[in-house]
N, C-alpha and C positions, 0 to 999 in steps of 0.2 A: 547709410553708407560711411558717414563720418566715424561712426563708433568701429566700424569693421576696420578702416584704414588705421584708426589709433592702437585696435587691438594687433594689427599686423605690425605696427610699428614698435610697439612694447615688446612683442615676440622677438622682433629683429635686434633691439637693444639687449634683451635677456641673452640670446645667442651669441651675441657680440662680446659681452661682459665675461661670459662662461669660457669663450675663446681667451680672451686676455687673462684671465685668471689661471688658466692651465699653462698658458704660454709663460707667465711669470715663474711659476713653478720650473718649467723647462730652462729658462733662461738662467735661473739661480743654480741649478743642477749643472748647466754648462759651464759656468763660472768655476764652479767646485772641480769641474773635470779638467780644464785649463790648469789651475792651480795645482793639481795631483800630477799634471805633465811637466810643470815647470822645471826646467834645468835638465830635462831628458829630451824633450822634443822642442825644436825651435818654432815660433810662432808661424813662420811662413810654412813649415811641414804640417802644423796642425789645420791651417787654412786649408792647404789642399787635401788632406784627408776628410775634412769635414765637408768640403764639397763633393769629394768622390763618393763617400758613404751617403752623402744626403741624396744624391743622384741615383745611387743603387737603391735606395728606400723607394723612390718614385718610378722606378724602371716599370714596376707592374701597371702603373697608371698609365704610362706612355704606351706600352703593349695593348692596353685594354681599350685606350681611346686616342689613336694615333692624331686625331683631329686636334688635340691640345696641343700640337706642336705649330699649328697655324697662327701665324702672329702679324699684327699690322706693322711691325717694327723689324728692324735689323741693326743698325749700328747702334741705337739706343740700349739695345740689351748688352752691347759690349762695354759701353760706357758704364752703363748702371753696375754691371757685374764687376768692374776694375774698381769702381769707388766702393762698392760693397766689400768686396776682399781687403782693400785698404783699411776702411773702418773696423772689419774683424780682426785684421793684424794689430791694429793700434789698441783694441781692447784686450786681446789676448797677452799683449805684452804689459798692458797694465795690470790685469788679473795676476800675472806670474810675480809682478815686483812689489804691488802696492796692496794695501789692506782690500779685501773683496768689496767690503761695504763702501769703502770711500770710492773706488773706481766705479762702482754701480751708481752710488748717488751723482757722481759727475756725469754718468750717462744721461741722466734726466735733463741735461740742458739741451738736449736735442730740440725740444720744442721752442726754445729760445733761438736757438740757430734757425729755426724754421720760419719763424716770425722774421729774423733778419733777412732769409732769403725772398721770402713773400714781398717783402720791402723792395728789395734790389732788383729782383727778376720777375715778379708778377705785379707789381705795380700797386701793392698794397700800402695804405697809407698807416702811417704810426702817429696815433693818437697819444697825448700825455701818458694815458693809463700805461699804454703798450710800451713806451719809452722807459717808464718807472719799472714796470716788470722786467725790461730787458737787463736795466741797471742792477735790480735786485737779485735776478738769476745769476748774473756773473759774480756778484757780492758772495753769493751764496757758495758759489763754487770755488772762489777765494778763500773762504773759510776752510772749506776742506782741504784743498790744496796745501794752504798755509805755506807760502814760499820762503818766509823767513822762519819757519820752524827748524828744529833740529833732527827731525826724523828723516831727512833725506827722501822723501818720497815725492816730491815735487815734479821730478822729470816723468816718474811714471803716471801720475796722476794727469799730467799735461796730454800726455798720449791718449788718456781716457778721453780728454776734452777735445782732441783733434779728431778721434772717432766719432763723438757726438756730432761735430761739425760735418764730417763726410757723411754720416747717416742722414742727415737732415738734408743733404744734397741727394740722396738716394731716395727719400721719401717725396721730394719735391718731383722727380723724374716720375716715380710710381704712380702717382694720383695722375698725371698726364697721360701715362701709359696704359692706365686702368679704363681710359675712353674706349680704346679698341680692344683690349686683350683681357681675357679673364683671369682670375686669380691662379687658377691652375696652371695656365700658358705664362704667367710672369713668374711662377715659382719653378716651372719645368726649365723655361729659357735661361734664367738665373743661374741654375746650376749646372746646364750644360755648358755654359759659356765660361763659367768660373773655373770649371776643373783644368781646362788648358792654359788659362791665363795663371791659375795658382801653381802649375806644375813647374813654369819657369824659375820663379825665386826658390820654390821649395828645393829643386834640384841643386842650389848654390849651397843650402844649408842642411843636405840631407843626412840623416841618420836613419837606419832602418829600426822601426819600434820593434820591442820584443813583443811577447805574447799579450802580457797585460797592458803595456800601451796601446797595442793594435786594438784590443778589446774596448778601451776606453776612448779611441779616436772613432772607432765605429758606433759607439753609443753616442757620442758627441754629434756625429754626422747626422743620425736618425733624428736625434731631439733638434737639432738645427732646423732640419728641413720641416719637422712640424712645427716649430716654432714660427718660421717664416709663413708658412701656410696658414696659421692660425691668426697672427696679427694682420696679413693681408686681407683675409675674409673679416676679420672684424671691423676693419677700416673701411672695408666696402659696404657694409650695411649699417653702419652708425657713426654717429659725429664725434670729432675728436675730442669735443667737450665732454662727452658721456665715457669715451674709453680713458683719457688720460689719467684720471684718479684711480682706476682699478690697475693701470699699469705699475703704478707707485707699490703695489704687492711686491715688486721684485726685491725691493730694499729689505723688508723684513725676512723674507725668505731666505736671501743671500746673507744677512746678519748671523740667521739661526744656523745655516749650513756651515758657515766659516768658523762659528763657535764649536759646533759638534767635530768638525772634522781637523780644524787647525788649530783650535784655541785662542782664536781672534775675538775681541770684545770691541765693538764700535764704540768710539769715545762720543763724548758731547759735542764736540765738533762737528762731527758726521752726522749726527742727527738734526742738529741747528741749522748747519748748511743746507741739508736735504730738506728741511722744512721751509726755508726760504725759497728754494728752487721749487719745490713744490707749489707754495702759494704764487710764485712768479708764473709758473706754467698754467695754473688754473686762471689768471688774468688773461693770459695768452688765447687760452683755447675756449674760455667761458665768453670771450666777446664776439664769438660767431664769425669774425673776418676769415678764419681760415679754413671754414668747415667744408667748403666746396674744394680747397685746393691743395689741403695737407694731407698725407696718409702716412703710415708706420709699416718696416720690413722685419 
């Protein structure tokens, strides 16, 4: 019996890691699309079309399985969608103005913010090791942001940091909500609620996309929905300590795309800061304290 359980656990972990690997590629492509749209389509408009096309992607699922709309939550879906939208807009603004690899590396501070959230709201205890990881993680982010540098990228990278903090709040809510709602229900309701929420700020900065922009926005919406489903599924079947290392594949994927498409070459400070954030994240998720309460979207 124990052998069967272990085999099933290994298969679940393998499926989760495959989901994360594919999601990493999609996330890298997502960042590249945002950069391609930079200066042409406002971040709020991108957020609206992302959710609209993402919703269109899953309409067949809703029609085939209408029971997926049954949820144990109401207001929580609105709150989560608003936080998720705000996080996305922060990331989009960072992708448009800062080097893609730098912005992506800053996004990996989300587990550090998760640790803070677990301490503040879930009653998790901060051990000396976790405090060290907290300080180290933000030190790594500071190395990448380089506020004293001459590049002028600090404001954009601070937006990426704000997005990581908002994303942590979303993930804290997600884990609680996954107690009653399935992965499909969480994804569906997030997109349904986000569309009207995103329409309001998008209207204030509206520009009608041309055919090329429209195609890129449609592609991004489909990739965003797939990414959300893959990461939600991964965290529902495996521990954060197993998934977090694979999620860092986003950085080399983004670095390669940024080099090919935009001629950006990630500097030593980017890789050094990212390595520190990675090590701090491993301390956070490796301790096992957050495994039952933390999840990713």
